[in-house]
N, C-alpha and C positions, 0 to 999 in steps of 0.2 A: 709203728708205734703211734699212738694218738695222744700227743701232748703229755708223753711219760705214762701213758696207760697203754697196756698191752691190747692191741685190737682183738686178740683172741678172748681176753677177758670181757671187752665191750660186748662181743657177740654171745658170750656165755651167759652174761647176765641181763641182756636186753630181753626179758620176759614179760609177758602180760602180769602185771602185779598191781594191786591197789595203792593208793596214795595214802592209805590209813588215817583219814580224817575220823574214822569210827573204827571201832573192833567190838564186835564181829561187823564185817562189812556189809554193805547194803544188799549185795546178792543172797546173802544168808538169811535176811529178814524174811518175815512171813506175811503174805498178803491176807487180807481179811482179819486184821488185827482185832482183838477183843477191845471195843472201846470203852467199855465199862471198866475193865481192868486197867487200861490206860488212865482213865480219869482217877482211879483209886490210887495207883502208883503216883501220878503228878501230885495229887492232894498230900500224899504221905510224904513224899520227898521234899515239897515245897515247904511243909512244916518243920522238917528237919533242917534245911539248908539255908532259908532265906535269912534268918537272923545272924547266921555264922558267916556268910559270904556274900549275900545278895544273889541276884539272879542276872543272866544274860538274856537280851532279846535279839533275835534275828528277824528282820522284816524283809520279805522277799517282794520286791516291786518289779514285775516281770516285762514291762512294756520297752520296746525298743522301735525307734523309727524306720531303721533299715536292718537287714540281716547280714551279719558278719559271718562268712561262710566257714571259719575255723571254729566257731562257738559251739561248746557242748553244753551251755547252761539251759534252763528251762526259761524260755522267752516267748513273748507274743509280739509279732510285729504289726505296727499300726501307725498311721500319722493322725489318728482321730483322738485328740486329747480329752474329749468329753468322757472317755472310759475311766479317768482318774477319780472322779467323784463316787462312782459305783464301787470301784475297787477299795477306796478308802473306807467307805461305809461297811462293806463286808469284812474286812481286815478288823475294823474297831469293833463289829459283832463278835468276831472270834476272840477277840481280846477280852471282851465282857464276859463270855462263856468261860474263859480260863480264869478271869478275875473272881467269878462267883465260886471256883474250886479252891481259891486261896483262902487261908484261915486268918490272914492279916494283910495289911497293906504290903505289896511287893517293894523290896529295896532293889533299886535297879542299879546295877554296877557297870553294865556293858551293853551298848546298843550297836547293832551294825545294820546299814541299810545296804542291801544286796540287790542284784538283778540278774537279767535285764538291765535296764539303765534307770537307777533311781532319780538321775536329774532330769529324766524324761517328765517327771512330776513337776509342777509349778512350786515355786517357793511357798506360796500361800496355802497349798494343798500339804505340802510336807510339814509345815508348822501346825496346821489343823490336827493332821494324824498324830504328831508327837505330843502337842499340848494336851490333847485328849487323854494320852496314855499317861502322861505326867501328872494330870489332875488327880488321879487316884492312886499315886504312887509315892515313895520316897526315893530322891536321887542320891546315891551313895556320895559321900564327900570325895572319894576317890575314883569316880566313874570314868569310863573311857569310850567315848561315842565316835563312831566312824561311818563314813560312806563312801561308796564306789561311785566316782564321778566320770563322765565322759568329757574329755577335754574340748570337744566341739559345742557342747550345749550347757556346761557349768557356768552359771553366769556370777557376776558379783553378787547380786541379790541372792542367789542360792546359798552362796558362801556365808554372807552376812547373816542370813536367816539361820542357817545351821550353827554358825558360830554363837549367835545369841541363845540358841537352844542347848548349848554345851558341848557341841561338836568341836574336837581338836585334831581330827586326824582324817585325812582324806587319801583315797587310793584312786590314781588315774590309769585308765586302761590304755597303755601306749602300744603295746605289743611289738610294732616295728615302725621305723620312721621312713623306711625306702618307699618311693612312690610306686614301683612295681610290685613290691610285696603288698602293699596296701591295696593296689588295684585288684589282685588275685584274690585277697581275703575280703574284698568289698568293705574296707574301713578307710576311707579317705580322710586323712587327719593331718594336716600340715604341721610341721614340728613348731612353727609359731603359734599354733593353738595350745599346744602343750605348754609352751613357755609362758604364754599369757595366763593360762589356768593355774600353773604354779606360782607365778608372781602375784595373782590376785588373792590366792590362798594365803601366802605368807603375809602380805599387806594387812589383811584382815585379822590374822593372828594364829592361824593353824600352826601347831608346832610340830606336826609330822606329816610330811607328804611321802606317799609311796607311789613307785611307778610299777605297774605290771608289764613284763616284757616276756616275749615267748621265743623260744629257739626250737627250730625244727619245722617252721612253716614253709609252704611251697615258695620256691624262688629265692630263699635265703642262701647267702653264701658268706665265706669269712670277711670279705671286703664290706659288704652291705651290713653285716652284723657289726663289725667293728666301728662303722660310722655311726650307726644308730646308738651303740652304747657309749661313745665318746660324746655324742650330742646329749645324751641324757645325763651323763656323769657331770657334764658342764652346768647343768640346771641343779645339781647338788641335791637330789631327793634324799630324805633322810633313810629311806628304805628302799629296797628294790626286790621285788619277787620275779626270778627268772625262771619261768615255768617251762617244762617240756611240753611241746606241743602234744595234745593227745589225740591221736587219730583213730576215731571211733565212728566209722560212717555207718556202721549197723544200727546206731542209735541216734546220730546227728546227721539228718539227711542233708543239711547244707554243705557238709564236707565231701558230698559226691559232686560237687559242682566244679571241682578242679581235678586235674590230671594228677594221679598218684606219682606219676614219672617226674613230677615237679618237686616232689619232696626230697629233702636231703637224705641220704643214706645213713645207716646207723653210725658208720664211722664219721661221717661228716656232721652229724648231729651232736656227737660226743665233742668233737673238735670246736664246734660253736659253743658247747657249754664250757669247755676249758678256757676258750678265749674270753667269754664273759667273766668267768671266775678270775682269771689272770687280771683282767682290766679293773674289776672291781677292788681286788686286793690290793693293787698298786696305787689306788685312789682312796684308799682309807675305808673300805667296805668290809665288814667282817662277816664270814660264813657262819651263819647262826643255826643253819639246819636245812631241812629238805627245800632246796631251791631259794632260799631267802638270804639277804645280805642286808646290813645295816651299819650305819656309822656309829662310832663310839658314843656319840652324844645321845642316840635315840634309846628310848626306853626298852625296846625290844632286845637291843645288845646288851644293856644292863641286865634285863631279865635272864637271858641267856648265861651271862657271866656269873650271876650269882644263884643260878640254878632253880629259878622258879619260873622257867618259861613254860607255857602251857599251849596244847593244839587241840582245836576242835573243829566243827564244820566251817567255821569262819577262817581257818587257818591258824597261823601262829598268834598268840595273844599273850599279854602280860597280866590278864586277868583270870585267876583260877577258880572262878565259879563252878559249882558241882551241878548246877542246872541251867541249862540253856532251852529257852522256849521259842520255837520257829512259829512265826505267824505268816500266812499268805500262801498262795499256791505253791506246791511242791516243798515248802519248808520243812526242815528236819528239827526235831526236839530231842534233846538229850537229857533225861531225868537221872543221870549217873547209873541207875540200875535198868534203864529201859531207854529205847529208841522208838520215835514215831514220826513217820513222813506224812505229809498232807497230799490230798489229791494232786495229780499232776497237770490236769487241764482246768482252765478257769471255770468251765461250765461245771464240772463235778465238785470243785472247791465251793463255788457259789452255791449249789444245790445243797451240800451238806450244812454249811454254816447257816444257810436260810431256813434249814429244817431244826436248827437249834441243837446241832450234835458236832461233835469234834470231826473235822475234815479229814482226820488220819485214814489212810487205807492200808498202810503196811507198818511193820515195826518188829521190835525184838525185845524180850525180856531176858536179861543177862543171868547167868548162873554164876557160882563163885569162881569157877574155872575161868569163864569169860572175864570176869572182872579182874583176876590175877593176870592173865596174859595180855589184857587189854593196857595194864600199868607197864608191863614190859615194853610194849610197843611204844607207848607214850614216853617212856624214859629214854629209849634209843632215839627217837625222832626229835626230842626236846633236849637232851643232856649228853647223847652219844654213849651212854652206858647204861647199865641196870645191875641190880642185885637180885639174885635168884631165892625165892623163898622155899624152905625146907618142905613144906606141905604139898608142893608142886612138883617136886624131883621126880616122881615116878614119870609123869606125863612129859616133863622135860627130856627125861632120858629116852623115852620112847619116841618122841616126836621131834623136839628141838635141837638136842645135842648132836645128832647124826648130821643135820644140816650145818651146824656151827663148826663142826669139824671141817667141813669142805670149805666154809668161808674163811676159816683160819688158815687153811693150806693155800688160800689164794691171797692171804695178807690183808683181808678186810677187816679182820677183828682179832683181839686177843681175849682169851676166856679161859675159865676153869669152871668147876661145878658150883662155884659161889657167885660169880660175877662175869660181866662181859664189858669190854672197852672197845669201841670203834677206832680203827687205825686212820691216819690221814688218807690213805688210799680208800679205806672203806667208806668215807664220808661222801664219795661219789656214787655209792651204792646202798644209800640208807634203805629205800624201798626194799631192797632185796634182803637186807639184814632183818628189817621189821618182819618180813614174811617168814622168818625161821620161827617166829612164835605165832603164826597164823594157823591154829590147829585145823580149822576147816579147809583151808587151802591144802594142808599137808595130808589129811585124812581123806579127802574127797578129790581123787585125780580123775574121776570118770568123765568129768566135763572139761578137762584140760584143752581139748580141741575147739570148745564152744568160745567164740569171742565174748569176752565179758570186761576185761579191763585193758586201758592203754598199756603200751609197753614201757618198760622202766626207763628207757633212754630215748 
């Protein structure tokens, strides 16, 4: 047994499955997206949604000074900070392009700066980027602005500048505090730096500090994981994202730099997760969804408790905007009825924007069935339950219900033909439960042996 979970169950459900930050998932999307069609959809959806809810912005800032070998993000490694000005100029050119498609001033409700390492950029350059966007926008009274910070290079000046620009939430990439684990993943980050960065954010007035931790990294074991978690809990972050390490060496070449024999086994990885979940629970953190924990005082917990938690490409959020505009290399936009992803290399991204055309290279336009099943997946990942719509019953009976029968037999869900409820055991297998509504995964098993997704555990 693995902390109360049958190891046979762990092995059974340790399958390559999406994390469902979108549906349909990225591998289903089409390359060579019709850019004119995307512009028209964006324009139409903006006109419908802006006044109702406002929009969300995701700005991808890809530069890092060194390579963390575990990382699967789109990044560019350089110590040359002169790249900042050119990148900001292009991302603002892209913003201007979208601004011309908008029928009115955008009401910005949410901004997230991700990377890469956003705090690679100087406070001055971040301020210029954001102030230029603000100058022709309306900032919603209930906005939520957040940034991903590196504990080693997030300065007091960064924090004060961002606070003055309306940011109140910061997420620090901690991953693991053990020196041996840090050495093998090439992320040397003394715990004192994490403490200092956290203290500085709180002194300046940030109301929500998140720590990203990863379980399943090479050389991790129960003793090391326990120490890392206890050190982090002592700093009392408001939120903790406890991510499963996604081993995808076929797309992230840096992951080939360490020996796979140093990775925990599937059983060991589940034990690490259960250890973390137990320690978080004992110290006042609530399990609010897929790998995320929050204190009762945090807005994320309140949103989960009150049933209005939302999930998008930025992860879990309290803002339920129907339009997310992604700016920068590899960024993804979600217009509610369509997805579009930007070019994945800086060279191609610059070339498209400088040619005054959207930098999107692939995407997907959703049909009615996609939209309905997307809602089922969002409901399960955000609320641990969903209600079935009668117009989808034929497809549900054909594709989803046979899978639900198996999940119920293993005690992961309770369901009938009207609704579904995730059980406490099932909350350890949310990705698997969501996959019961992934029609593309169910209908197309021909590429099941082709590596696409990381494993669920």
